[in-house]
Structure formats: structure tokens, C-alpha cells
C-alpha positions in Angstrom: 183.1 224.4 54.8 185.0 221.4 56.2 185.2 218.2 54.3 184.0 215.2 56.4 186.4 212.3 56.4 184.9 208.8 56.6 186.4 205.9 58.5 186.7 202.7 56.5 185.3 199.6 58.2 186.0 196.3 56.6 183.1 193.9 56.1 183.1 190.1 56.3 184.3 188.5 53.0 185.4 191.9 51.6 189.1 191.5 52.4 191.2 189.2 50.1 193.2 186.7 52.3 196.6 185.5 51.2 198.6 182.5 52.3 202.0 182.9 53.9 204.6 180.2 54.7 207.1 180.6 57.6 210.1 178.4 58.3 210.5 178.1 62.0 213.9 176.3 62.1 216.3 178.2 64.3 213.8 180.9 65.1 213.0 182.1 68.7 209.6 181.0 69.7 208.2 184.2 71.3 209.4 186.5 68.5 208.0 184.2 65.9 204.6 183.7 67.6 204.1 187.5 68.1 204.7 188.2 64.4 202.4 185.3 63.4 199.7 186.6 65.7 199.8 190.1 64.1 199.4 188.5 60.6 196.5 186.2 61.8 194.7 189.2 63.3 195.3 191.4 60.2 197.0 194.2 62.1 199.6 194.5 59.3 197.0 195.8 56.9 195.6 199.3 56.6 192.1 197.8 56.4 192.4 196.3 59.9 189.0 196.2 61.7 188.9 194.8 65.2 185.6 193.0 65.0 186.1 191.5 61.5 188.5 188.7 60.6 190.9 190.6 58.3 193.9 188.4 58.8 195.8 186.0 56.5 196.5 182.3 56.5 199.9 181.2 57.9 201.6 177.9 57.3 204.5 177.1 59.8 206.9 174.4 58.8 209.8 172.9 60.8 208.1 173.6 64.1 210.2 170.9 65.7 213.3 173.1 65.2 212.1 176.2 67.0 214.5 177.4 69.8 214.1 179.3 73.1 216.6 181.5 74.7 218.4 180.5 77.9 217.2 177.3 79.6 213.5 177.8 79.2 213.0 174.5 77.5 213.8 172.7 80.8 212.6 175.3 83.3 209.2 176.4 81.9 206.2 174.0 82.1 202.8 173.7 80.6 200.2 173.0 83.4 196.7 171.7 82.9 194.0 170.1 85.1 192.9 166.6 84.3 190.2 166.0 86.9 192.4 164.5 89.6 193.8 166.2 92.7 196.9 167.7 91.1 197.7 169.6 88.0 199.7 167.8 85.3 203.1 169.4 84.5 205.2 169.0 81.4 208.3 170.9 80.5 208.6 172.6 77.2 211.3 170.2 76.1 209.0 167.2 76.8 206.2 168.9 74.9 208.5 169.7 72.0 209.5 166.0 71.8 206.0 164.6 72.2 203.9 167.2 70.1 206.3 169.5 68.3 203.6 171.7 66.8 201.9 172.5 70.2 204.6 174.9 71.3 204.0 177.2 68.3 200.3 176.9 68.3 199.9 177.5 72.0 202.3 180.5 71.9 200.3 182.1 69.1 197.0 181.3 70.8 198.0 183.1 73.9 198.9 186.2 71.8 195.6 186.4 70.1 192.7 188.4 71.5 190.5 186.6 74.2 187.2 186.7 72.3 185.2 184.3 70.0 186.9 185.8 66.9 190.2 184.4 68.1 189.1 180.8 67.3 188.6 181.7 63.7 192.0 183.4 63.6 193.7 180.4 65.1 192.0 178.1 62.5 194.0 180.0 59.8 197.2 178.8 61.4 198.5 175.6 59.9 201.5 174.1 61.7 203.6 171.2 60.7 206.6 169.6 62.4 208.6 168.8 59.2 209.2 170.7 56.0 206.3 169.1 54.1 202.8 170.6 54.0 199.6 169.9 51.9 199.0 173.5 50.9 200.9 173.9 47.6 197.7 174.6 45.7 197.3 177.9 47.6 200.7 179.1 46.4 201.9 180.5 49.7 204.3 183.5 49.8 207.4 183.0 51.9 207.9 185.2 54.9 211.0 185.6 57.0 209.6 186.2 60.6 211.0 185.9 64.1 214.4 187.5 63.5 215.9 189.7 66.1 216.0 193.2 64.8 219.4 194.9 65.3 220.2 198.6 65.1 222.4 199.6 62.2 
């Protein structure tokens, strides 16, 4: 007789969520954002369940010091519609100068799933331009993300 294996499905509030802190200074934006998105979704855990929020909290500090390869800061643009005839355009460099945390938040947001659960995942991302943050009481664990992996 064969033994039946059961699939584990996490339930809301069942998974203990930790706090992590990431220093973005000198890190490439895309690599950093993709690894943060995986942690916010909870895909790094064995208890990952697609329809349940199993992710962790992530604090990003020094968001103003994030880098991009090549000349993407000048060439790439954010575009949005403001109700007038044309779209508004702003280069990544201008956005980094005006709202330094927006580059990281928008990059992570676009890497999350496109469903209502993504809003709750994005709420667990706390992004700060400088090195200070008000989350010392949560005792965040330091993570080293966004590094280019090299073959040894």
C-alpha cells in the first residue's frame, strides 16, 4: 500500500515574519530589487504559498546611493499621464535627485505579482534615503543583497 503525501499549505498568520535590513549603497538597482521582491513574496522559504502572504519585512537604507549600469540614469525615463495632452517624462537621474526612495520602490513593485496581494507585500517594504530608520525595535537582521554572483 502506498503512503499518501500531503502538500503543506500555509495559512494566514501561521508563518512568523522576520525583519531584514539591506544597505543599498553601491548596489545595482535591478539585482537588488529582484532579490528584495523574492523576500517580500516569501519565495525563499519552504512554506511558500502563492495565495498567502508568507514574505518578510525588508528595510532598505541608503536608497539614494543605488547605482545603475551604463548610462541608464540619463537614458531611461519614468512616464506617467497627468490629465493633460502629453505624458510627463522624468529621467531616472532626476527622480533619484527629487525622490531617492522611488527608484527602489518602483523597481520592486514592478517585480511583484500583479494581483491584490502585491499591495500587502509592498507595504512590508520600508525604504529610506539615508542610513537612519525608525525600526530598531524590530531588531532587523542584516542581509547582503544585490551583489553580482561570479563563478569561482
